[in-house]
N, C-alpha and C positions, 0 to 999 in steps of 0.2 A: 593417561592421554586420550583414550576413547571417551571419557567423560567431558574432556575438553573441547573435543570434535564435535559431540552430540550438543553440547550449550552452543558452538558456533551454528550448528544446523537448526537450532531453536531460533535463534536470533536472526540467522538469514531466512528462514521461513516466514517470519515476522515482517522481515523487510520486503520480501517479494509479495506478500499479499497487498501491503500497502502500495508498492512500487508499480505493480501491474495495472493499477486504476490510472495512475499517471500516463502510463503507455496507452492505454485505451483513450483516454483524453486526448492526449495529444496526436495519436493515430487519426481520430476524427474530425477533431477541431483545431488541430494545431495551435492549442493554447497550452501555455506552461502556467500550469495552475500552482501557485505558490500558498493557496488556502489549504493544500490537500493535507498537510500536516494537522490543520485543525478539525478536518474531517475526521480524521484518526482520533483526535482527542474526544470529538463528541460523540463518536461510536463508543467509545470506552465510557463515557460518562452515561450516555442513554441506556447501555447496557446495564452498568450499575444501577441506575434509578429503577429501571424496569424489574432487573433480579429482585430488589427488594419485596416485591410484589408476586412476581411469577416465578422466581427462582432463576439460577443462571442459564438453562437454557432458555427460557423463556426471554430472558435478556438478551440472548444471542439474536435470536429471530426479531425481536423488536427492534434493535439495533440496525439490523441488515435493512428491514423493510423502512425504517424511518430516514436512514441516509439514502435509501434509495430514491424516496419521494422528494427529500432535500436536494439530490443530485438533479432531477429532473427539473426542478424548479429552478435551480442554479443555471442550468443550460438554458433554460428560456429566456431568463433576466440578466445573465451576465455572461456565460461562455458564448453563445450564440453571438451577441453584439461585439464580442471581443475577436471574433475570428479573422476578421481582416483588417485589425488597426494594429499600430505601431507597437511591438514588443514591449517597448518600456511602458507603456498605458497599461497594457496587461499584466505585467509584474506590479506595477503599481496598485492597481485595483484588486487582484487576488492577494496581494500581500494586506490591503486593507480588510478584506474578508477575513484572513487569519487573525487580525487583531480584534475585530469584531466578534468571532468565535470564542477568542480567549476572554473577552471582557464579559460576554453573555454566561460563560461557565463560572468565572471570578464572581458575579454577581449571584448567581442561582446557588452555586455550591461552596463559594468561598475558596480562599487561596491555600487553605490546609490539605496536607497530604492524604488521600483516600486510598486506604487497603482493601481488594477484593479477595474474598476466599477462594479457593479452588473448590469447585463443586465434589462434594462428598464423594460421588462414583468414580472420581479421578485423584483423590487425594493421596493415594498411597505411592509407594515405591517399587521399582523391580529391579531384580540383582542383574548387574551386568558386571562381568568379571569379579573382583573382590569388594567392590563398591555397589552402592543403592543410587537409582537415577529416578526422579519423580516421572511418574506415569504422565500426567498433565504435561509435560514439556515434550513427550515423545507424541503425544495426541497434537499437540501444535506442529511438530514436523509432517504428521499425517495430514493434517488439513492442508498445510502448504502444498503437500505434492498432489492432495486431490483437487486442488483449485488450479493447478497447473495442468494437471492432466484433462480437468473436466474443460477448461479454457481451449486447450490445444485441440481435443474433440470437438468442440462447439466451431471453432474456427475452420476446420478442415472438413468436417463431416456433415454440415448442417448448411442449408441454403441462406440462414442469416449469417453465418460466418462467412461464408462467399461473399456475401455484400459487404460485410464490414471490411475483409480484406481489399475487395476491389475501391469502396470508397476511400479506403486511407491510401490508395495509390492516386487515384483520379476521381473526385467526388462529381465533379461534372460531368463526364462521360457515364459514369454508373447511373446518375439521374437519368440522362437522356436514353438510357436503357429500360427506364421505367421504375428505377428503384426510388422510394420515398426516402430519401438520404436524410432530410430533416428528421423524419420520425425516427429513422435507424440510429441517428446520432444521440437523441434524446435517451433512448433505450441504453445505447453503449456508456453514455456517461452516467446514466443512473445505475449502471452494473458495476463502472469504476468506483463511484461514491460508497456502493454498497461495500465493495470489498475493502474500501478504507474503513468502514464502520466496522465489518468483520475483523480487520486487523486489529483494531482499536479494543474491541470487546475480548478476542482471544488473548491479546497482551495485558490486559487489566490484572489478572491475577499474578502475572509475573512482574511488574512495575507498578509504582506507587502512581496514583492519579493527582494530576495537576494541572492547572491552566496552561502550564508552560509545555506540557509533554508532546505537543503537536510540533512546535518550533524546533525542539532538541533532536526529533527523528527526522525532520522533513530534509535537512540536508544530506544525511545519507542515503534516503530514498531518491533524492536527485542525483546523488553519485552513482547508485545503482543504475537509474535509466542511463544516463550519459554513457557509464562504462560498458554497460550492456548493448549500446547501440539505440538511438531514439526510433521508436517505433516497433522494436524486436522483443516478443514474448519470451523466445528462448534465450536471447541474451540479457534479458532482465533476470531470468530464474539463475542463468550461471552466475552472472553479477552478485545477484543476492546472497548465493551461497559462498561464493569466494569472499565478500566483504564481511558476511557473517563470521567465517574463520579469522580473517586478519583482525576483526574487531575482538574477538573473543581472546584469540592467543596474545593480542595487544595488551589488552586490559591485565591479563595474567602475568606477562612477562615483561612488558615494555609501558607499564602504567603510565609514565611520565610523557609519553608519546603517543599513547592509543588513539587519541582521538584526531590525530593527524595521520594515520595510518592508511585508513580508506581513500583519503583525498592524495595521498602520495601514490597509491594504487592506481587511482583514476588517472591522473597525469601520466604515469608510466604507460597505461594501455593507449590513452590517447596519443601519445609521441609515437608508439609502435603501429597503431592503427587509429586513425583520426575518426573514423566512422564508429568506433568502438567495436566489441566482441563480434557483433553480427551487423551485417551492412544493410539488410533489409528486414521488413516484418516478416515474421515466421512464428 
């Protein structure tokens, strides 16, 4: 049982790192980014390509930096112009970006599945009860916790975090107080896309890389954001952990309906509390 719980935490941790980028983007730009799964995929492939030259850890750094730069460009060219347009146009444009990213990866790396090796330093196992559990999976859980604690500390104990929270509530009033909200938004979007890249490269040794990997995880990342409450970091963390457990136990015990369980959980939460688990950004 404890192994199943840990595997659920691993999946939930990956979902959180990916989903929190959606929360950042929506909080500042009010844009629902359907290309976010594509950024997850690009992060995984960028990390894989860089790791061939610089090793796994070099691939992690390269992926995070490259996706941050891409996020800043996307904010200038796509997300900022979409900020005040009809939501349907936003969905069509960002989904189109996802298709572009998938075609790019398909052209460069092909459609064959690619496996990424766990770094040698983390390739062992550790005894938990009567079974062995991979060290790398524990590291994934630790990374998710570190991201959650780091974001919380940044938002609550730094001046930039104060500006982010204020701008997410009322960007106009925040700008009138002298805060450069446009520059702030670029930085926050870059952070969100960097986290998408981090989630992709961290997940790479656990799942096979393919051009469709972004589309498959995108739905559950949106389920996390909606279930947790739009704009809530705490809600996203709680929802990701719960959905990770639901997904993992569903695959083991109810494989025929496992893909529906996170959606059913979201529906149940929204019936009980339409604003999600958390009502405001936290």
